[in-house]
SELO-822550 format. One record per atom (N, C-alpha, C): residue in three letters; z, y negated, x. Coordinates in steps of 0.1 Angstrom, whole numbers, plus 5000, padded with zeros to 4 digits. Each point is the difference from the previous one (the first is absolute). Layout:
N
ALAZYX...
***
This chain:
453
MET500250055006MET499649984997MET499549835003VAL501650015015VAL499649865005VAL501350085015SER499449805003SER501050005013SER500649854999ARG501250055007ARG500649815003ARG499449905009ARG499449954989ARG501049875004ARG499949864996GLY500349985013GLY500949905008GLY499749844990PHE500550064983PHE499449874987PHE501349895005LEU501050045007LEU500849914999LEU500349865010GLY499150045009GLY499349885004GLY500949885006SER499249894989SER500749885000SER500749994988ALA499550114991ALA500750024988ALA500849984999GLY500850135010GLY501450074999GLY500449925004ALA500049935014ALA501349865002ALA500449894989PHE499550074985PHE500249914986PHE501450014999ALA501150174998ALA501149985000ALA500650055009ALA499450005014ALA501149945015ALA500149885003LEU498949854995LEU500449905001LEU501349904986GLY499450024989GLY500350024985GLY499349874999GLY498649965004GLY499649935001GLY498250014993CYS499449924989CYS499350004995CYS498550035004VAL498850094995VAL499050045004VAL498749955002GLY499849885008GLY498549884991GLY499050055001PHE498850054995PHE498650025003PHE498549904998SER499850025005SER498849915005SER498450014991ARG498649944997ARG499150105002ARG499749995013GLY499150135002GLY500450065014GLY499950155002ASP500350045019ASP500750084999ASP500750034997LYS501649934987LYS500450074994LYS499750004987PRO500750054992PRO500250004980PRO500449825005VAL499449974981VAL500249934995VAL501450044992LEU500250064996LEU500650034982LEU499650205007ARG501750074994ARG500650175002ARG500850074990VAL499350014987VAL500950084991VAL500250125005GLY501650044999GLY500550205000GLY499750024979ILE498850145002ILE500550044990ILE500350094993VAL500350084996VAL501050074993VAL499650094984THR500150104996THR499450044985THR500850144998ASP499550014990ASP500950114989ASP501250055008THR501149945000THR501350045010THR501050094991HIS499149984990HIS501250144996HIS501549984995VAL500649955007VAL501249985001VAL500850024987GLY501450075008GLY500750064988GLY501549934994LYS501650084999LYS500849884997LYS500849935016THR499650075001THR501149975016THR499549935016ASP500949995002ASP499649865011ASP498850105014GLU500350185004GLU500250045003GLU497850074996SER500049944990SER498550054992SER499249905006CYS500349875000CYS499549865014CYS499450065006ALA500450055014ALA500150005014ALA498750025005ARG499050074993ARG498549945007ARG499349894990VAL500549954995VAL499249855000VAL500649875011ARG501950025005ARG500949985006ARG498949975015LEU500050205001LEU499049935017LEU499149984990ALA499049934995ALA498749944997ALA500849895006TYR501149994988TYR499549795006TYR501449985012ARG500150125009ARG500449975012ARG498949965009LEU499350065001LEU498750035003LEU499049844995PHE500449924990PHE499249864999PHE500549925008ARG501450014999ARG501049905002ARG499350035014ASP500250105003ASP499449925016ASP498950015005LEU498550004991LEU498949955002LEU500349864995GLY500849974992GLY499849874998GLY499449964990VAL500350054992VAL498850034989VAL500049874991ASP499449934998ASP499849884985ASP501250004986LEU498750144995LEU500050094989LEU500950065000VAL500850134991VAL500150094998VAL500050074986HIS498650074999HIS500349984989HIS499950254991ASN500250044986ASN500750024998ASN498550064994ASN499350054996ASN499050024988ASN499950034992GLY501850084995GLY499550064982GLY500650155002ASP500950084989ASP500650074999ASP501049975011VAL501249975003VAL501149955010VAL500650104993ALA500750064987ALA500650045002ALA499450204992ASP500750105000ASP499550124993ASP499849964989ALA500749934994ALA500549994983ALA501449854997HIS500049924993HIS500349904997HIS501350025008CYS501049885013CYS500950065001CYS500549875007PRO501349984991PRO500449855001PRO501150065018THR500050085001THR501649985013THR498450025010GLY498650104997GLY499450055012GLY500149825003TYR499049924992TYR499749835003TYR501450005011ALA500850004995ALA501349945004ALA500150035017ALA499550105004ALA499950045008ALA499349985010TYR498749994988TYR499349915009TYR499949905010ARG500849924987ARG500449865004ARG500249975008ARG501750135004ARG500550015012ARG499450035014MET499050045000MET499950065011MET498749925005MET499049914991MET499349865005MET501149915007ASP501149994994ASP501049835009ASP500750055011GLU500150174994GLU500550005021GLU498950075005VAL499050044998VAL498850025017VAL499649914994PHE499649814995PHE500049895004PHE501849885003ALA500750125007ALA502049845004ALA499449985009GLY498950025008GLY500349945015GLY499249885004VAL499249994989VAL498949945001VAL499849864990PRO500349885010PRO500049894997PRO499149994984ALA500649874992ALA499750044985ALA498749934999ALA499749945008ALA498549924998ALA499550115008CYS499950085006CYS498950115008CYS499950114995ARG500950044992ARG499950094989ARG498849994990PRO499450144998PRO498850024988PRO499949964994LYS499249984992LYS499350014978LYS501250135001PHE499950004988PHE500750174989PHE499349974990THR499250145001THR498750004980THR500350145001PHE499849994987PHE499650124990PHE499550094989THR498950095006THR499550024985THR500750114988TYR499649944986TYR500750014987TYR498850145000ALA501050134993ALA499050135000ALA500650094989ALA499150134999ALA501050104991ALA500850084995HIS501150005021HIS500650064996HIS501149904998ASP500549845006ASP500849904997ASP500050084991ALA499950064991ALA500249924985ALA500550174992PHE499450115011PHE500250124989PHE501850004997PHE500450094992PHE502050064993PHE500249795000TYR499749934996TYR500749855003TYR500550064985ASN501849965006ASN501249984992ASN500150104994GLY500250085007GLY500650184995GLY498850004997SER498649974993SER499450114995SER500250165008THR499450064990THR499650155007THR498150034998VAL499149864993VAL498950065001VAL499149975010ARG499150025013ARG499549885005ARG498949934996SER499750044989SER499149944986SER500349894999ASP501249944999ASP500249884994ASP500249905006TYR499849985017TYR499750025010TYR498749844985ALA499150064998ALA499049864988ALA500849964997ARG501149964988ARG501649914994ARG500249955010ASN500550125012ASN501149825003ASN499849965015TRP498750045003TRP499249895009TRP500249925003PRO500149894989PRO500249845008PRO501650004998ALA501650024995ALA501050065004ALA500650005014ALA499450175002ALA499650035012ALA500449995013PHE498549945001PHE499549785012PHE501149964998ALA500149944993ALA500949944994ALA500949955013ASP501050134997ASP501150105003ASP499349975018MET498950085002MET499950045018MET499949825003GLN499749974990GLN499349865004GLN501849955009ARG500749964993ARG501850005000ARG500649965011ILE500150195000ILE500849995014ILE499350105010LEU498750005004LEU499649895015LEU499349885000GLY500849924991GLY499449905001GLY498049985007ALA499750074988ALA498349985008ALA499249954990ASN499049985014ASN499049934984ASN499250004981ASP499549914998ASP499950104985ASP498650075005PRO500550034989PRO498650134996PRO498449965000TRP499749845001TRP498749945000TRP500549925009THR499749955012THR500449955010THR498349965004THR499749895010THR499249965004THR500849845011PHE499650085013PHE500449885010PHE498950025016GLU500749875006GLU498750015009GLU501549985012LEU499250055012LEU500850035017LEU499449975005LYS499949895013LYS499149925008LYS498650094997GLY499649884988GLY499450064993GLY498950015001TYR500750154993TYR499350134990TYR500749994994ALA498850054985ALA500449964982ALA500550245002PHE500649954994PHE500950135001PHE500750044976VAL498950134993VAL501149944990VAL500650204997ILE500450024992ILE500550114997ILE500249994980VAL499950125007VAL499550034983VAL501050124995PRO500450024988PRO500750124996PRO498750114997GLN501050145001GLN499550134996GLN498950004983PHE499449964996PHE500150014984PHE501150104995LEU500649994991LEU500350064991LEU500349984980ARG498950124997ARG500549904983ARG500950044998THR500349884989THR501549944993THR499650024980GLU501250165006GLU499650104988GLU499749914987GLY499750034991GLY500649964985GLY498349894996LYS499249935014LYS498949895000LYS499150115000ASP499249935000ASP498750084998ASP499450015012PRO500050135011PRO499449965010PRO499049955008GLU498549994990GLU499449905010GLU499649954999GLU501449904988GLU499849835007GLU501249965007ALA500950145009ALA500450005006ALA499849985007GLY498850095006GLY499350045010GLY498949855003SER500049924992SER498649864999SER500649924997ARG501350005005ARG500849865003ARG500950065012TYR500450105009TYR499650065011TYR499249885010TYR499250134999TYR498349925009TYR499549944999GLU500449894991GLU499849825002GLU500649965005ARG501950085003ARG500349835006ARG499650125012TYR500250145004TYR499650035015TYR499249885000GLU499150004995GLU498550015011GLU500149764998LYS500649974995LYS499849904996LYS501149905017ALA501250105000ALA500650015014ALA499250005011VAL499250065003VAL499150085011VAL499149865002ALA498850024983ALA499349835005ALA500649915006GLU501449984996GLU500549765001GLU500150125017ALA500850065002ALA500150025012ALA498450045008CYS498950055001CYS499149995007CYS499449875000ALA499950024983ALA499649735002ALA500749955008LYS501050035005LYS500949845004LYS500050055014HIS499550125010HIS499850095008HIS499049955008PRO498549964992PRO498850095008PRO499750055012GLY499850085001GLY499050035018GLY501650095005GLU500849994989GLU501750105010GLU500450104994PRO500550015008PRO499850174997PRO502250044986VAL500050004987VAL500650064992VAL500750064998PHE501350005003PHE501150144998PHE499850044988LEU500050134992LEU500650034987LEU500550125007PHE502049994993PHE500350085004PHE500150054977CYS499750155001CYS500250084986CYS499850115002HIS500950104992HIS500650095006HIS498850114992VAL499250024991VAL499850105002VAL497749955008PRO499550145001PRO498849915011PRO498849984986PRO498949985010PRO499150024990PRO498950125000ALA499749994988ALA499150115004ALA498950035011PHE499350065005PHE498950055004PHE500449955013THR501149995004THR500649935019THR500750055009THR501249994999THR500350145010THR500550144992ALA500550075009ALA500350204999ALA501649914990SER499150124988SER500849974988SER499649914994ALA499649924997ALA500249894996ALA498549974983GLY499950125000GLY499649954977GLY501150024995CYS500149895004CYS501649904985CYS499349944996ASP500249855008ASP499049894981ASP498349975006HIS499549984990HIS498650055000HIS499849784993ARG501549964997ARG499349844993ARG500349935026TYR501150064995TYR500549955021TYR498349955007TYR499250134999TYR499550015009TYR498449894998GLU500449984979GLU498649935001GLU500549855000ILE501249945000ILE500249875006ILE499849985011LEU500750115006LEU499949995016LEU498749934998SER499150145000SER498649945009SER499449864993LYS499950004996LYS500249784996LYS500249895013HIS501450105011HIS499749895005HIS501050095011PRO498749975010PRO500250165008PRO500449925013GLN501049834996GLN501349995018GLN501550094997VAL500250054985VAL501150054997VAL500350135019VAL501249994999VAL500250125004VAL501450054992ASN500250114999ASN500650104991ASN500550095007ILE501649964991ILE500750055007ILE500950164995ALA499750104999ALA501050124985ALA500550045008GLY500750094991GLY500750165006GLY499650084985HIS500950054996HIS500450074985HIS499050165013THR499250064996THR499450085003THR501350115013HIS500349935006HIS500550105007HIS499150035010GLY499749965018GLY499750115001GLY499949935018SER500350075017SER499749915008SER499950005004LEU500449905006LEU499349865012LEU498750075013ALA500350084997ALA499550125016ALA498850054990ASP499849984985ASP498549974999ASP499149924993GLU499249985009GLU498649954999GLU499549954990ARG499850074986ARG499749954988ARG501249924993ASN500849945013ASN500949914992ASN498949815006ILE499250005000ILE499649825004ILE498750054985TRP499749895002TRP498350034992TRP499649895003GLN498449974997GLN499949845000GLN498750104990GLY499649894991GLY498549914992GLY499549934992THR500349994993THR500249894991THR501549845006PHE500250095004PHE502049915005PHE499950065016THR501850084999THR501050055007THR500450064994ASN500450115003ASN501650084997ASN500950045007VAL500949964999VAL500850145012VAL501549994989ASN500150165008ASN500950114989ASN500850025013CYS501849924997CYS500750045005CYS500650145001GLY499950104993GLY500550114995GLY501249984997CYS501250065005CYS501150004993CYS501350055011LEU501049965004LEU501549965007LEU500350184989GLN499650054996GLN500950134995GLN499250135008ASN499750054986ASN498350105004ASN499350034994TRP499250095007TRP498749994991TRP499750155000SER498849964989SER499850194999SER498150005005PRO499350045005PRO498850035005PRO499050034987LYS500250004991LYS499350074985LYS498649925001ASN499949855006ASN498649964994ASN498450075013ILE501350125013ILE499450075003ILE499250145000LEU501750035001LEU499350174997LEU499250114990CYS499350055006CYS499350084984CYS501050175007GLY499850054985GLY500650164992GLY501949955001PHE500749884995PHE501450025007PHE499750014981ALA500149974992ALA501349994985ALA501049955000ALA499149854984ALA500949975004ALA501950024994GLY500749915012GLY501850025001GLY499650105007ASP499050025013ASP500250085009ASP500049965012GLN499949864998GLN499449945016GLN501849915009PRO499150065008PRO501049975013PRO501549825003ARG501149944995ARG500449895000ARG500149995017ILE499749885004ILE500149965015ILE500449885003GLU501650075006GLU501149825004GLU498849905009ASN500349854992ASN499349885008ASN501049865004TYR499550025013TYR500749855005TYR499349915003GLY498849964988GLY498849945007GLY500649784995ALA499549935009ALA499149874994ALA499849895010VAL500149934998VAL498349924998VAL500149815014VAL499649995007VAL500449875005VAL498950024996MET499349824992MET499049964995MET500549855011GLU498950005010GLU499849925007GLU498349865000VAL500449864991VAL498949955003VAL499349955010PHE498949945003PHE499949955009PHE498149944998GLY500349855002GLY498749944996GLY498850065000ASP499650125003ASP498750075002ASP500050124994ARG501050044989ARG500650194998ARG501249984993ILE500450115002ILE501350104994ILE500350145009VAL501049985003VAL500450165005VAL500850054991PHE500350084997PHE500350165000PHE500950105002ARG501149925005ARG500850215011ARG500949994995ARG499550145000ARG501350094991ARG500350115010PHE501649974993PHE501450085012PHE500450064985ASP500650135015ASP501350075000ASP501549934996VAL501049974991VAL500449915001VAL501550075007ARG499650155004ARG501150135004ARG500149885011ASP499249975009ASP500750015016ASP498149905002GLY499549894993GLY499349895008GLY499350024998SER499650185005SER497850005001SER499249934992GLU499249995004GLU498549964996GLU499050104998TYR499550024990TYR499350114995TYR498649905002ALA498950075010ALA498750015002ALA500249835006ALA500749945010ALA500249905013ALA499049955005ASP499550065004ASP499249925005ASP498749984990ASP500450054989ASP498649974993ASP500649954989PRO500249914996PRO500849944978PRO499249994998TRP500149974988TRP498949934990TRP499749924999ARG498949905009ARG499249884997ARG499449954997VAL499849914988VAL499849924991VAL499749884999PRO498149965006PRO500049935009PRO499549864981LEU500449905010LEU500649914990LEU498049935009PRO499549884987PRO500350054988PRO499550174989PHE499849994991PHE499550114993PHE498450004995ASP499150095010ASP498850044997ASP500150154997PRO499750004985PRO500150134996PRO498950175006GLU498949885001GLU498650075020GLU500450035009SER501450015007SER499549985007SER501950045007ALA500550074985ALA502249955005ALA500050115003PRO500350075009PRO500150135013PRO501350144987TYR500749924986TYR500350164997TYR498950054989ARG499149934998ARG499650074986ARG499450185005ASP499950104985ASP500550115008ASP498650065004GLU498849884997GLU498650065004GLU500150045019ALA501149845007ALA499549985006ALA500950065006ARG501150114997ARG501350085006ARG498550105002ALA499750004989ALA499950215003ALA499549985004VAL498249895007VAL499449995006VAL500650045020ARG501249935001ARG500149965010ARG500750125012GLU501350004986GLU500750155004GLU499950165006VAL500950025003VAL499850065013VAL500350104994ALA499550165003ALA500750134990ALA501650055011PRO500650034993PRO501050095009PRO499850135000GLN500950055011GLN499050075008GLN501450115000PHE499650224998PHE500750055009PHE499750025016ALA501450065010ALA499950035006ALA498850125012SER499350025008SER499450075007SER500950124992GLY499150104992GLY500450114997GLY501350054995ALA499849844992ALA501150054995ALA499550134982GLU501550074993GLU498850054994GLU501850044989PRO499150054989PRO501350054990PRO500450084999GLU501050014999GLU500650195000GLU501150014987ILE499250135001ILE500850054977ILE500550105001ALA501249984991ALA501050084999ALA500150064982PHE500450135000PHE499749964984PHE502250034999THR499850034986THR501950024995THR499650084991HIS500850084994HIS499350124990HIS501050044987GLY501050054993GLY500749974987GLY498949914995GLU501149954992GLU499050014982GLU499549925005ASN499449915000ASN499449935003ASN499649975014PRO499150065003PRO499450025014PRO498849865006MET501150015012MET498549835003MET499550035010VAL499049885012VAL499550015002VAL500349905013GLU500749935005GLU500449895011GLU499449945012VAL499049994998VAL498749875012VAL501149925008ALA499849995007ALA500549935013ALA499749975005PHE500449835007PHE499049965011PHE500749925009PRO498849955010PRO501049825007PRO499649914993HIS500249945003HIS500149834997HIS498749955011THR499249894995THR499149985004THR500449935015GLU499449945010GLU500750025013GLU499149865005GLY501349935003GLY499249815001GLY500049894990LEU499449924997LEU500049874991LEU498450025000PRO499049944983PRO501550034993PRO500450134990ARG501149924998ARG501050164994ARG498550014985ALA500350175000ALA499550064983ALA500649964995MET499549924983MET500849924985MET500150154994ARG499350175009ARG499450004984ARG499450155013TYR500550174986TYR499450095009TYR499350104990LYS498750034998LYS499950084991LYS499950175008VAL500549994989VAL500050154998VAL499350134995GLU499450094998GLU499649974990GLU499950205006LEU500250084996LEU499650164997LEU498950074990GLU499450095009GLU498249974993GLU500150195005VAL499950114986VAL500250155000VAL498550025017LEU499650075002LEU498850035004LEU499250114987ARG498849994999ARG500050064992ARG499150095002HIS500150145008HIS498150065011HIS499250084988GLY500550024992GLY499350074990GLY499049854996TRP500049925001TRP499449874994TRP498550035012GLY499850025008GLY498950035009GLY501249845009GLY501050025006GLY501049955007GLY500449854994ALA499749944991ALA500149904998ALA502050014993LYS500649825001LYS501050014999LYS500449914987GLU501050024997GLU500749964983GLU500949905002ARG500349925001ARG500949825003ARG500950094986PHE501250045004PHE501150014990PHE500849904996LEU500549975013LEU501249914999LEU500749895008ARG499849884997ARG500449885009ARG501649964997LYS501149905009LYS500449995003LYS500749865010ASP500449954997ASP499849885008ASP501149975013ALA500750035007ALA501049975010ALA499849845009LEU501149924996LEU500549845000LEU500050055017GLY499149875007GLY500650005014GLY500649885002ASP500150045011ASP501649945006ASP500049825012PHE498949894988PHE500249895006PHE501149924996TRP500550084991TRP500649924995TRP502050005009ARG499750085007ARG501850035015ARG499449955008THR501449975008THR499149995011THR500650075007ALA500349965015ALA499550115007ALA501050115004ALA501049994998ALA501150075002ALA499950104985GLU499849954990GLU500250094987GLU498250095005ARG499149975003ARG498250095003ARG501050065013ARG501049935009ARG500550145012ARG500850154994MET500549954989MET500750074994MET499150074986GLU498849984994GLU499850064991GLU498150025003PRO499950085021PRO498849985000PRO498650064986ARG499950104990ARG499750044994ARG500150004988ALA499249954995ALA498950044984ALA501150144996LYS500350004984LYS499550134994LYS499549994988VAL499550164991VAL499649954987VAL500150174999LEU499850024982LEU500250084997LEU499450084986PHE499150084999PHE499750064990PHE500050164991PRO499949994992PRO500950064991PRO498950125002ALA500550175005ALA498750105009ALA500550094983ALA500249974991ALA500850164989ALA498150015000HIS499149935001HIS498650024980HIS498950005017LEU500350045021LEU499049975001LEU499150105007GLY500850084996GLY500150154993GLY500250095020ARG499950164999ARG500850095013ARG497749945007ARG501150015015ARG499150075005ARG498549895006SER500449894990SER499449844999SER499449925014GLU499050015003GLU499749955013GLU499649844999CYS500849935004CYS500349854994CYS499849885016ARG499849934999ARG500149925007ARG500849844998VAL500649915007VAL500849905003VAL498949904998THR499549865002THR500249935002THR500649895003VAL500149875010VAL501049884995VAL499149945011THR500049854985THR499249885007THR500749855002PRO500649975007PRO500849865009PRO499049914991GLU500249934991GLU500049894997GLU500449824998GLY499349935003GLY500449825007GLY500549964983PHE500249884993PHE500449964992PHE499049944995PHE498450025006PHE498949904996PHE499250084995GLY500150195001GLY498750114999GLY499750015012ALA500449975016ALA499350105008ALA501350145007VAL498950054997VAL500550105005VAL499550065012GLY501650065013GLY499450055013GLY499850174998ARG499750095008ARG500050085002ARG500950144988PRO499150105002PRO500950094986PRO500250065011ILE501250084998ILE500350115007ILE500450134987SER499250075001SER500250164994SER501050145009GLY499850094993GLY500350115001GLY499750134987ASN499750075008ASN500150144988ASN501050054997PHE500350084989PHE500750174995PHE500750104992THR500650045003THR499450154985THR501049964994THR500250054988THR501449954991THR500850195002PRO501149994997PRO500150125002PRO500050124989MET500450095008MET499950154987MET501149964992GLU501349954994GLU500849994997GLU500349884988
***
């Protein structure tokens, strides 16, 4: 995943010296923003541990703004918000008041779940106005709809659209999207030719990984190419290169600071059978006069995903040459490759539910594989040596792991049901590594014969 970077350089002196960090247009950013999303804290101070690590990182980097992009708590939780507020105050206690960053929040559905003792999650449709007001009071937070300027740049914060019970859904949606578009259009008109930063929990459809969420956002933002939309909601890894997208505008998904599932990556898993992976990702957005740089951190140790190749968005935005267009990335993507001599290993388990176990090493070097397509074929010699594709099941690549974690888990494994393969069947397994944008490396394969039992 990462190489340790001297990211505390000049900014690291911030905490030690207790002074303000100033930046000007040139080699240093004009503006630094620390972003977390989907923190899903609980009732206790301990549930804020990951967020505390992120805020310490932001403090040491001397950010100007710290933003939580929604689903602050896993469900509406006054004691959790109070713990969060204490954490913020404690982390920045040694920083002079004039140098502390601005703190802002996006309001999203989880923070309205089970409000005021409700036992029905769907009650959020009725309770969200009161729930959000309670959250705002305890955190000392901004209004759900907020527009402000910071160091000359426009920021717009909008809440997640939550229908109000008892009102016509179409009418409620119409009012919401009218207000959304008005806030975006006014900010863009006031800052022509400059990026406008939009914090919205749910991503626009057709953009980043797992972002089939809101078509209206996409339609509206496509009219405003200067918008840089910052999203969350879908719970992904910041090591997933598909979490930045450029087309008619720019969208960046900041992953989560809780856990995620590769449900949009793997084929062959039943719903609910996806692994859940603990996550520790936070983003630092650095704004320069001619570019925006998104740096992705693991808050456990401050190590950085792709430290030598952070996401760099040139300014002003040009949709024809934007580097994070999917088609451009597909052309230049380098395919992940297995080491020379790599082979799959086949084993069998017997009993009531016999299985074929396919194990193989992860790809070597960079880039890492996003996934492995594992295909099991039964060879039909009676049909002129033809083969019949029988099963496919994917394995997750180790792109999201740290270097130390990769050393501990050097192999991937997939299980296939064996009961209906037949006895003494000749089979072939083929494993193909695949990148984020479709580049495939050289496959490895192995033949085996199913046992008599």
